[in-house]
VMD Tcl script that draws the C-alpha trace (Angstrom):
set ca {
  {50.28 -116.43 230.21}
  {47.30 -114.18 229.52}
  {47.38 -110.70 227.98}
  {46.75 -109.24 231.43}
  {49.80 -111.04 232.83}
  {51.98 -109.64 229.99}
  {50.88 -106.08 230.77}
  {51.62 -106.45 234.47}
  {55.16 -107.71 233.77}
  {56.50 -105.42 231.01}
  {60.14 -106.32 231.71}
  {59.41 -109.83 230.49}
  {57.59 -109.04 227.26}
  {59.10 -107.94 223.96}
  {58.59 -104.35 222.84}
  {58.73 -104.49 219.07}
  {61.74 -106.65 218.23}
  {63.69 -105.76 221.38}
  {63.33 -106.41 225.06}
  {62.26 -103.51 227.23}
  {65.29 -101.42 228.27}
  {65.74 -99.78 231.63}
  {66.75 -96.11 231.79}
  {70.28 -97.23 232.73}
  {70.38 -99.59 229.73}
  {69.21 -96.78 227.46}
  {71.88 -94.38 228.84}
  {74.52 -97.05 228.32}
  {73.30 -97.60 224.76}
  {73.41 -93.83 224.11}
  {76.97 -93.67 225.47}
  {78.02 -96.49 223.15}
  {76.42 -94.73 220.16}
  {78.12 -91.43 221.09}
  {81.48 -93.22 221.45}
  {81.03 -94.86 218.05}
  {80.19 -91.49 216.45}
  {83.21 -89.85 218.10}
  {85.44 -92.67 216.84}
  {84.05 -92.21 213.31}
  {84.75 -88.47 213.50}
  {88.34 -89.04 214.66}
  {88.86 -91.56 211.86}
  {87.39 -89.11 209.31}
  {89.68 -86.31 210.51}
  {92.69 -88.64 210.40}
  {91.74 -89.73 206.87}
  {91.39 -86.10 205.77}
  {94.76 -85.25 207.33}
  {96.40 -88.16 205.47}
  {94.78 -87.04 202.21}
  {96.01 -83.46 202.79}
  {99.52 -84.74 203.48}
  {99.47 -86.82 200.28}
  {98.20 -83.83 198.30}
  {100.95 -81.63 199.74}
  {103.57 -84.24 198.77}
  {102.17 -84.44 195.25}
  {101.97 -80.67 194.80}
  {105.41 -80.11 196.30}
  {106.99 -81.92 193.36}
  {107.07 -79.71 190.25}
  {105.81 -81.27 187.02}
  {107.71 -81.31 183.78}
  {106.14 -78.60 181.64}
  {106.57 -80.10 178.19}
  {104.86 -78.39 175.25}
  {102.25 -81.17 175.29}
  {101.60 -80.72 179.04}
  {101.33 -76.94 178.62}
  {98.78 -77.47 175.83}
  {96.72 -79.78 178.09}
  {96.81 -77.23 180.92}
  {95.88 -74.41 178.53}
  {92.93 -76.29 177.01}
  {91.60 -77.33 180.42}
  {91.91 -73.76 181.65}
  {90.15 -72.34 178.57}
  {87.13 -74.60 179.16}
  {86.89 -73.46 182.79}
  {87.37 -69.79 181.89}
  {84.64 -69.90 179.23}
  {82.22 -71.57 181.64}
  {82.93 -68.98 184.32}
  {82.52 -66.12 181.82}
  {79.21 -67.58 180.63}
  {78.02 -67.49 184.25}
  {78.99 -63.80 184.42}
  {81.90 -64.41 186.79}
  {85.10 -62.36 186.68}
  {87.34 -64.69 188.64}
  {88.08 -68.39 188.84}
  {89.90 -70.38 191.50}
  {92.49 -72.26 189.45}
  {94.33 -73.96 192.30}
  {93.78 -74.83 195.94}
  {96.63 -76.16 198.04}
  {97.72 -76.63 201.66}
  {99.45 -73.60 203.18}
  {102.43 -75.85 203.91}
  {103.43 -75.24 200.28}
  {104.24 -71.64 201.24}
  {107.55 -71.12 202.99}
  {105.73 -69.01 205.61}
  {102.56 -71.17 205.77}
  {100.51 -68.47 204.06}
  {101.37 -65.51 206.33}
  {102.35 -63.21 203.43}
  {99.24 -64.16 201.47}
  {96.98 -63.64 204.47}
  {98.51 -60.23 205.14}
  {98.69 -59.26 201.43}
  {102.42 -58.67 201.73}
  {104.12 -57.55 198.55}
  {106.29 -60.39 197.29}
  {103.94 -63.14 198.49}
  {104.65 -65.17 195.31}
  {108.22 -65.65 196.54}
  {106.84 -67.86 199.33}
  {105.29 -70.36 196.90}
  {106.94 -73.74 196.31}
  {106.33 -76.72 194.04}
  {103.36 -76.68 191.67}
  {101.83 -73.53 193.16}
  {105.07 -71.75 192.23}
  {104.80 -73.20 188.72}
  {101.19 -71.98 188.48}
  {102.32 -68.48 189.47}
  {105.13 -68.55 186.88}
  {102.70 -69.74 184.20}
  {100.45 -66.80 185.03}
  {103.38 -64.36 185.12}
  {104.83 -65.53 181.81}
  {101.70 -66.33 179.76}
  {98.49 -65.04 181.31}
  {99.50 -61.69 182.80}
  {100.59 -60.40 179.35}
  {97.12 -61.43 178.10}
  {95.49 -59.16 180.72}
  {94.66 -61.69 183.44}
  {95.20 -60.87 187.08}
  {96.13 -63.29 189.85}
  {95.14 -63.11 193.48}
  {95.80 -65.47 196.36}
  {93.93 -65.83 199.62}
  {93.45 -68.21 202.49}
  {90.22 -70.05 201.67}
  {89.57 -71.96 204.88}
  {90.33 -71.54 208.55}
  {90.43 -74.88 210.40}
  {90.40 -74.34 214.16}
  {90.75 -70.59 213.53}
  {94.13 -70.97 211.85}
  {95.02 -70.30 208.19}
  {94.35 -73.37 206.08}
  {94.33 -73.90 202.34}
  {95.36 -71.23 199.85}
  {93.40 -70.48 196.69}
  {94.90 -68.96 193.55}
  {92.35 -67.00 191.53}
  {92.61 -65.81 187.95}
  {90.77 -62.51 187.44}
  {89.62 -60.66 184.36}
  {87.40 -57.97 185.84}
  {86.04 -54.97 183.97}
  {88.24 -51.95 183.42}
}
mol new
graphics top color blue
foreach p $ca { graphics top sphere $p radius 0.5 }
foreach p [lrange $ca 0 end-1] q [lrange $ca 1 end] { graphics top cylinder $p $q radius 0.2 }
display resetview
Protein backbone atom coordinates (compact mmCIF):
# COMPACT_ATOMS: atom_id res chain seq x y z
CA UNK A 1 0.00 0.00 0.00
CA UNK A 2 1.42 3.38 -1.00
CA UNK A 3 1.29 6.59 1.04
CA UNK A 4 -1.41 7.87 -1.30
CA UNK A 5 -3.57 4.80 -0.61
CA UNK A 6 -3.20 5.36 3.17
CA UNK A 7 -4.41 8.96 2.86
CA UNK A 8 -7.44 7.98 0.81
CA UNK A 9 -8.51 5.36 3.38
CA UNK A 10 -8.03 7.07 6.79
CA UNK A 11 -10.32 4.61 8.59
CA UNK A 12 -7.76 1.90 7.95
CA UNK A 13 -4.61 3.68 9.05
CA UNK A 14 -3.42 4.30 12.60
CA UNK A 15 -3.56 7.84 13.97
CA UNK A 16 -0.81 7.98 16.55
CA UNK A 17 -1.15 4.81 18.61
CA UNK A 18 -4.91 4.48 18.09
CA UNK A 19 -7.20 3.73 15.21
CA UNK A 20 -9.21 6.59 13.82
CA UNK A 21 -12.46 7.06 15.80
CA UNK A 22 -15.77 8.03 14.32
CA UNK A 23 -17.77 10.86 15.91
CA UNK A 24 -20.09 8.23 17.42
CA UNK A 25 -17.10 6.34 18.85
CA UNK A 26 -15.74 9.57 20.32
CA UNK A 27 -19.13 10.43 21.91
CA UNK A 28 -19.32 6.93 23.35
CA UNK A 29 -15.80 7.29 24.73
CA UNK A 30 -16.70 10.68 26.27
CA UNK A 31 -19.81 9.14 27.87
CA UNK A 32 -17.70 6.36 29.38
CA UNK A 33 -15.19 8.90 30.75
CA UNK A 34 -18.01 11.03 32.21
CA UNK A 35 -19.57 7.94 33.81
CA UNK A 36 -16.22 6.96 35.31
CA UNK A 37 -15.74 10.48 36.72
CA UNK A 38 -19.27 10.49 38.16
CA UNK A 39 -18.62 7.10 39.78
CA UNK A 40 -15.38 8.44 41.29
CA UNK A 41 -17.24 11.46 42.67
CA UNK A 42 -19.95 9.28 44.23
CA UNK A 43 -17.29 7.04 45.78
CA UNK A 44 -15.42 10.10 47.12
CA UNK A 45 -18.61 11.50 48.68
CA UNK A 46 -19.43 8.12 50.20
CA UNK A 47 -15.89 7.86 51.59
CA UNK A 48 -16.15 11.37 53.08
CA UNK A 49 -19.54 10.51 54.61
CA UNK A 50 -18.08 7.36 56.19
CA UNK A 51 -15.13 9.36 57.54
CA UNK A 52 -17.53 11.98 58.99
CA UNK A 53 -19.59 9.23 60.62
CA UNK A 54 -16.47 7.68 62.15
CA UNK A 55 -15.33 11.09 63.41
CA UNK A 56 -18.75 11.72 64.95
CA UNK A 57 -18.61 8.33 66.70
CA UNK A 58 -15.13 9.07 68.03
CA UNK A 59 -16.01 12.58 69.21
CA UNK A 60 -19.28 11.45 70.75
CA UNK A 61 -17.38 9.40 73.31
CA UNK A 62 -15.90 11.61 76.05
CA UNK A 63 -12.25 11.05 76.90
CA UNK A 64 -10.92 10.47 80.37
CA UNK A 65 -9.40 13.78 81.44
CA UNK A 66 -6.56 12.55 83.64
CA UNK A 67 -4.00 15.09 84.87
CA UNK A 68 -1.55 13.74 82.28
CA UNK A 69 -4.12 14.09 79.45
CA UNK A 70 -4.99 17.63 80.57
CA UNK A 71 -1.28 18.52 80.52
CA UNK A 72 -0.95 17.15 76.95
CA UNK A 73 -4.00 19.14 75.83
CA UNK A 74 -2.69 22.28 77.54
CA UNK A 75 0.79 22.02 75.99
CA UNK A 76 -0.61 21.37 72.52
CA UNK A 77 -2.95 24.32 72.88
CA UNK A 78 -0.17 26.63 74.09
CA UNK A 79 1.92 25.88 71.00
CA UNK A 80 -1.02 26.68 68.72
CA UNK A 81 -1.93 29.84 70.65
CA UNK A 82 1.64 31.16 70.50
CA UNK A 83 1.83 30.51 66.77
CA UNK A 84 -1.47 32.29 66.17
CA UNK A 85 -0.40 35.24 68.34
CA UNK A 86 2.90 35.49 66.43
CA UNK A 87 0.87 35.77 63.22
CA UNK A 88 -1.11 38.63 64.79
CA UNK A 89 -4.32 36.61 65.06
CA UNK A 90 -6.79 37.06 67.91
CA UNK A 91 -8.71 33.82 67.52
CA UNK A 92 -7.98 30.16 66.89
CA UNK A 93 -10.28 27.35 65.84
CA UNK A 94 -9.59 24.72 68.49
CA UNK A 95 -12.15 22.14 67.41
CA UNK A 96 -14.22 21.28 64.36
CA UNK A 97 -16.94 18.66 64.58
CA UNK A 98 -20.08 17.44 62.79
CA UNK A 99 -23.26 19.26 63.80
CA UNK A 100 -24.72 15.89 64.77
CA UNK A 101 -22.81 16.32 68.05
CA UNK A 102 -25.26 19.10 68.95
CA UNK A 103 -28.64 17.97 70.22
CA UNK A 104 -30.28 20.42 67.79
CA UNK A 105 -27.82 19.86 64.90
CA UNK A 106 -26.33 23.32 65.35
CA UNK A 107 -29.54 25.39 65.24
CA UNK A 108 -28.77 27.28 68.47
CA UNK A 109 -25.20 27.96 67.36
CA UNK A 110 -26.31 29.15 63.94
CA UNK A 111 -28.88 31.48 65.49
CA UNK A 112 -26.59 32.59 68.35
CA UNK A 113 -29.16 31.47 70.90
CA UNK A 114 -28.17 32.01 74.50
CA UNK A 115 -27.48 28.63 76.08
CA UNK A 116 -26.05 27.09 72.89
CA UNK A 117 -23.39 25.24 74.95
CA UNK A 118 -26.18 23.15 76.48
CA UNK A 119 -26.67 21.52 73.05
CA UNK A 120 -23.10 20.17 72.92
CA UNK A 121 -22.41 16.48 73.54
CA UNK A 122 -19.33 14.28 73.82
CA UNK A 123 -15.90 15.82 73.35
CA UNK A 124 -17.23 19.17 72.15
CA UNK A 125 -19.03 19.43 75.50
CA UNK A 126 -15.77 18.57 77.26
CA UNK A 127 -13.96 21.26 75.25
CA UNK A 128 -16.56 23.81 76.33
CA UNK A 129 -16.23 22.75 79.98
CA UNK A 130 -12.43 22.98 79.76
CA UNK A 131 -12.80 26.53 78.45
CA UNK A 132 -15.40 27.42 81.08
CA UNK A 133 -13.37 26.04 83.98
CA UNK A 134 -9.79 26.86 82.96
CA UNK A 135 -9.55 29.28 80.05
CA UNK A 136 -12.41 31.71 80.67
CA UNK A 137 -10.93 32.69 84.07
CA UNK A 138 -7.66 33.40 82.22
CA UNK A 139 -9.46 35.91 79.96
CA UNK A 140 -10.11 33.77 76.88
CA UNK A 141 -13.40 33.94 75.06
CA UNK A 142 -15.13 31.12 73.19
CA UNK A 143 -17.31 31.40 70.13
CA UNK A 144 -18.99 28.74 68.03
CA UNK A 145 -20.20 28.95 64.47
CA UNK A 146 -21.21 26.78 61.56
CA UNK A 147 -18.10 26.61 59.37
CA UNK A 148 -19.44 24.89 56.26
CA UNK A 149 -22.74 24.62 54.45
CA UNK A 150 -22.99 21.42 52.38
CA UNK A 151 -25.94 21.59 50.00
CA UNK A 152 -26.99 24.84 51.68
CA UNK A 153 -27.56 23.17 55.05
CA UNK A 154 -25.59 23.71 58.29
CA UNK A 155 -22.56 21.44 58.39
CA UNK A 156 -19.60 21.31 60.73
CA UNK A 157 -19.29 23.46 63.83
CA UNK A 158 -16.09 25.27 64.78
CA UNK A 159 -15.17 26.26 68.33
CA UNK A 160 -12.90 29.31 68.44
CA UNK A 161 -10.82 30.57 71.33
CA UNK A 162 -10.55 34.38 71.29
CA UNK A 163 -8.27 36.81 73.05
CA UNK A 164 -9.04 40.06 71.27
CA UNK A 165 -7.93 43.50 72.38
CA UNK A 166 -9.85 45.29 75.10
